[in-house]
Residue, then its C-alpha position, 0 to 999 in steps of 0.5 A: l919687739k915686746f914693748l913700746k913706749l907710748k911717748n914714742v908712738a902716741p905722745a898726745l895720748l900720754e899727755m891726755k889726762n882727765c878727759e870727758l870721754a867715756i871709757p870705750g864700750f862702757f857708755k850706758p844711757g842713764r848711768p854714771i859715765v866712767q871717763i878716761r883719766g889717762f893711759d899707761p905709758h907702756l904698750s905690750v906687743l903681741s906675737s901674732k901675725q899683725h902684732p896687735r898692741k895691748i893698751r891699758i886705760y885708767g878710768s875715773d872709777g879707779k879701775d884699769y881697762m885693757y884693750l887690744l889695738k888692732g890694725h890691718e883688719d876690718n874690725r867692723q865684722d867683729e862688731r857685727a859678730m858681737q851684735l849677733f851674740g847679743l841677739c843670741n843672748t837675748l833669745l837664750s834668756i827668754d826661751p823657756q827651754t834655755m832661760h834657766k840653764d845659764l847659757s850665754i855668749r861672753r861679749y867684749p867691746v869692739i870699737p872700729l876707729s877706721p876701716l882698718v883700725g880698731i880697739l877690742g876689749w881685753v878678756p882677762n884669763t884667756d889664751t889665744l888658740l895660737e898660744l895654746i897650740k904653741e905651748y902644746r907643741m913645745t911640750m911635745k917637741i913639735i916644731p911650733n910653725i911646722e905648717r909654715k915651714l912645709m909651705t915655704s919648703m914647697c914655695p919660698n915666695f908663698e905670699t906672692c903666689r896666686i890664690v889657686n897656688k896658695v890653696e894647693i900649698f896650704r893643702y899640702a901642708m895640711d896633708n902632711t901634718y897631724g892637725q889634732d893639736l887643739y883637740k889634744v890641748l882641750w883634752l890635756k887642759s880638762k880636769n876630767s872627761e865631763i869638763w872636756i865634753e862641756r868644752r867641745 
């Protein structure tokens, strides 16, 4: 399943037009409010474990705002991480040794809607670690989910195992795989050694 129609999963959102609500994560006191004008009728379904949905919101400023709708995870932890990154950015911008080096952590909006559901601002022109590793493995003719296959070969009912057994099975998979995929991806995606050193 790669796409969903909004009319099938949330018809009320599809009918919602010209709201007085601000675009999530973009409200700033004292600045003009960018309001929600509507929602894209199609959702993309990502292939990661929880199958999050990518949703597009149309803003009153004529721009499109992309979000990731995530379920089955506590997004309040992501929200706290963004707050911590904001503090780090403030410290980097006022410290005499770092203020002129253009150092900052890129942040994105995180809006928890409930303890297990939330939306995260989409960061354009980025890849997930899963996508990078999968692409590398396909190119090198390595089984994309080799760790999973090793774990299920040792224990077909991995999900129902006790934590102690899961750790043992996981260690078995790690001991029998190379574990250098991300290292190799970053090397291959770097134009030269200087860029590779910066990315480390």
